Structure formats: C-alpha cells, structure tokens
C-alpha positions in Angstrom: 53.1 -59.1 -16.6 56.8 -60.1 -16.2 59.3 -58.6 -18.5 62.5 -60.5 -19.5 64.6 -57.4 -20.0 64.6 -53.7 -18.9 64.1 -52.7 -22.6 60.9 -54.7 -22.8 59.6 -52.9 -19.6 60.5 -49.5 -21.0 58.8 -50.3 -24.4 55.7 -51.5 -22.5 55.6 -48.3 -20.5 56.0 -46.2 -23.6 53.1 -48.0 -25.2 50.9 -47.5 -22.2 51.8 -43.9 -22.1 51.0 -43.4 -25.8 47.6 -44.9 -25.1 46.7 -43.2 -21.8 48.9 -40.2 -21.5 46.6 -37.7 -23.1 43.7 -38.6 -20.8 46.0 -38.4 -17.7 47.3 -35.0 -18.7 43.8 -33.8 -19.3 42.7 -35.1 -15.8 45.7 -33.4 -14.2 45.1 -30.1 -16.0 41.4 -30.3 -15.1 42.1 -30.9 -11.5 44.6 -28.0 -11.4 42.0 -25.8 -13.1 39.4 -26.7 -10.5 41.7 -26.0 -7.6 42.9 -22.8 -9.3 39.3 -21.8 -10.1 38.2 -22.4 -6.5 41.1 -20.3 -5.1 40.4 -17.6 -7.7 36.7 -17.6 -6.8 37.6 -17.3 -3.1 40.0 -14.4 -3.8 37.3 -12.7 -5.9 34.7 -13.2 -3.2 37.2 -11.8 -0.6 37.9 -8.7 -2.8 34.1 -8.2 -3.3 33.5 -8.3 0.4 36.3 -5.8 1.0 34.9 -3.5 -1.6 31.4 -3.8 -0.1 32.8 -3.1 3.3 34.6 0.0 2.0 31.4 1.4 0.4 29.5 0.7 3.6 32.1 2.5 5.7 32.0 5.4 3.4 28.2 5.4 3.6 28.4 5.6 7.4 30.9 8.4 7.1 28.7 10.3 4.7 25.7 9.9 7.0 27.7 11.1 10.0 29.1 14.1 8.1 25.7 14.9 6.5 27.2 15.2 3.0 25.5 14.5 -0.3 27.3 11.3 -1.0 24.9 9.0 1.0 22.9 8.1 -2.0 26.0 7.6 -4.1 27.4 5.0 -1.8 24.0 3.3 -1.2 23.4 3.1 -5.0 26.8 1.4 -5.3 25.8 -1.2 -2.7 22.5 -1.7 -4.4 24.0 -2.1 -7.9 27.0 -4.2 -7.1 26.8 -5.7 -3.6 23.1 -6.5 -3.1 24.0 -10.2 -2.4 26.3 -9.2 0.5 25.2 -8.4 4.1 26.5 -4.8 3.5 23.8 -4.2 0.9 21.0 -4.8 3.5 22.8 -3.0 6.3 23.5 -0.1 4.0 19.8 0.0 3.2 18.8 0.1 6.8 21.2 2.9 7.6 20.2 4.9 4.5 16.5 4.5 5.4 17.2 5.8 8.9 19.1 8.8 7.5 16.3 9.6 5.0 13.6 9.5 7.8 15.8 12.0 9.8 15.9 14.2 6.7 12.2 13.9 6.0 12.6 11.9 2.8 10.0 9.3 3.8 9.5 8.0 0.2 13.2 7.5 -0.1 13.2 5.7 3.2 10.4 3.4 2.1 12.3 2.5 -1.1 15.5 1.6 0.9 13.5 -0.5 3.3 11.8 -2.4 0.5 15.2 -3.1 -0.9 16.3 -4.5 2.4 13.2 -6.7 2.7 13.7 -8.1 -0.9 17.4 -8.8 -0.4 17.8 -9.9 3.2 18.4 -13.6 3.8 18.4 -13.2 7.6 15.0 -13.5 9.1 15.7 -10.9 11.8 17.0 -8.3 9.4 14.0 -8.9 7.1 11.6 -8.4 10.1 13.4 -5.2 11.3 13.1 -3.8 7.8 9.4 -4.7 7.5 8.4 -3.2 10.8 10.3 0.0 9.9 8.7 0.1 6.5 5.2 -0.2 8.1 5.9 2.7 10.3 7.2 4.8 7.4 4.1 4.0 5.3 1.9 5.0 8.3 3.7 8.3 8.4 2.9 8.7 4.7 -0.7 8.2 5.5 -0.8 4.9 3.6 -2.4 2.8 6.4 -3.5 -0.1 4.1 0.0 -0.4 2.6 1.4 -0.3 6.1 -0.7 -3.2 7.2 0.3 -5.2 4.2 4.0 -4.5 4.9 3.8 -6.2 8.3 5.4 -9.6 8.1 3.4 -12.7 8.7 6.3 -15.1 9.1 8.7 -13.1 11.3 10.5 -14.8 14.3 8.3 -14.9 17.4 10.6 -12.4 19.2 9.2 -9.7 16.9 5.5 -10.3 17.7 5.3 -7.6 20.3 6.8 -5.0 18.0 4.6 -6.1 15.0 1.4 -6.1 17.0 2.2 -2.7 18.5 2.6 -1.2 15.0 -0.6 -3.1 13.9 -2.4 -1.4 16.7 -1.1 2.0 15.7 -2.3 1.4 12.2 -5.8 0.3 13.2 -6.0 3.3 15.6 -5.1 5.6 12.7 -7.9 4.0 10.7 -10.4 4.5 13.5 -10.8 0.8 14.1 -10.7 0.8 17.8 -11.6 -2.8 18.3 -8.9 -4.1 16.0 -6.4 -1.7 17.6 -7.3 -2.9 21.1 -6.9 -6.5 20.0 -3.5 -5.9 18.4 -2.2 -4.0 21.5 -3.4 -6.8 23.7 -1.7 -9.4 21.6 1.5 -7.4 21.9 1.3 -7.5 25.7 0.2 -11.2 25.8 3.0 -12.3 23.5 5.6 -11.7 26.2 7.9 -10.4 23.4 9.7 -7.1 23.6 7.8 -3.9 22.6 9.3 -0.6 21.9 7.4 1.2 24.8 5.4 -1.0 27.1 4.0 2.1 29.0 2.7 3.5 25.7 0.9 0.2 24.9 -0.6 0.1 28.4 -1.8 3.7 28.0 -3.4 2.9 24.6 -5.2 -0.1 26.1 -6.6 2.1 28.9 -7.6 4.9 26.4 -9.3 2.3 24.2 -11.4 0.7 26.9 -15.0 1.2 26.0 -14.3 3.0 22.7 -16.1 1.8 19.6 -15.2 2.5 16.0 -16.0 6.0 14.9 
C-alpha cells in the first residue's frame, strides 16, 4: 500500500504494531528462552560430566590407596551419575577391587549395576562375563549360566564359551563342557588362555558325566 505522507506511514506502522507486536515479542522471548535453555542444559551437562569424572578419579585413588572411601565414591556414582559412562566404569573398577578383597557378593552387585546401566555393548558383555565368573566362585553355577549374555558382540564368543565350559565342568556335565570349550576354539575369537582351553579339551576326551 502506498502512503501519501510520512505521517500516514507512521500511523499505519503503529496500527500494525498494536495488532502484532505482542505476538512478535512473545516469539522473540520464546526463541531466546530456547537458546538460553539449550546453552544452560549444555552447561549443566558439562558440570555433571565434570562432577562424575571427579568422583571416578577419587574412586580410583581410593582403590589404589586401599582406603575405606571406595564404596562412598561408587555410591555417589550410582546415585547421581548412573547415566554417564563413569557410572559403569566405576562399577567395573569397584567390582575388581571387591574381588581382590574377597567381597564377592559386593562384586556381583556392582557388576549387575554395570550390566543394567551400560549402553555400550562391549562394556555390557565385559560386565556379564565377569559376573558369571564371580557367581561361579560363589558356587551359584545356574545363576552363572544365566548371567552369560546371549546377544554379545561376536568378538566375545571365545570368552563366553570358555566361561560356559568352566560352569558346565563345575556341574559335572562333561559333554556340555567339552562342547562349550570346542565352540570357544572354533569361534576364532580371543580367549583368556588358549592353552588352558586346549588342556581342558584334552582332559575331557572320553569323559562322561559323573
């Protein structure tokens, strides 16, 4: 629309602003809030990661020094930072420490936490294999078998089948143990001790269930 005078143009602008100004201000404020909220969320996430990292570092220091604060730092990671990688890593380190101090039940608890919270398939598989070994040490062979993952990456097949063989051997099921050890070898994946697996296969040759 053409305006005959500057005054008409100003009046038209005022009228438009009276009609649309509130919605424009709202849109601008909303946009600023979204940007500010995103930046605030990023800052909060950064602070959480830093706090989690600090607890994890203190956990490692406590383990190295052998002091009583290991559980304190792990509990903090469990309670407040379970959704960060440090929660799972802290659980694995805590479980290792508890095995070394003969707290197998505590180790099993930490490993179960790692399995439940891990989003990385490799970390989940590591925790599951370790849990199976701990449960076997606790003479809970059936639970140990159940703990072995069925959907782990193929690179873990050798380790999983070796532990499966150990469990079946403990149960006296020599046929199942031999089958598991052979699968570990045939998988082509890494095993913790290939010589041990070969020795077990040799010892099991010809044996039947007791």
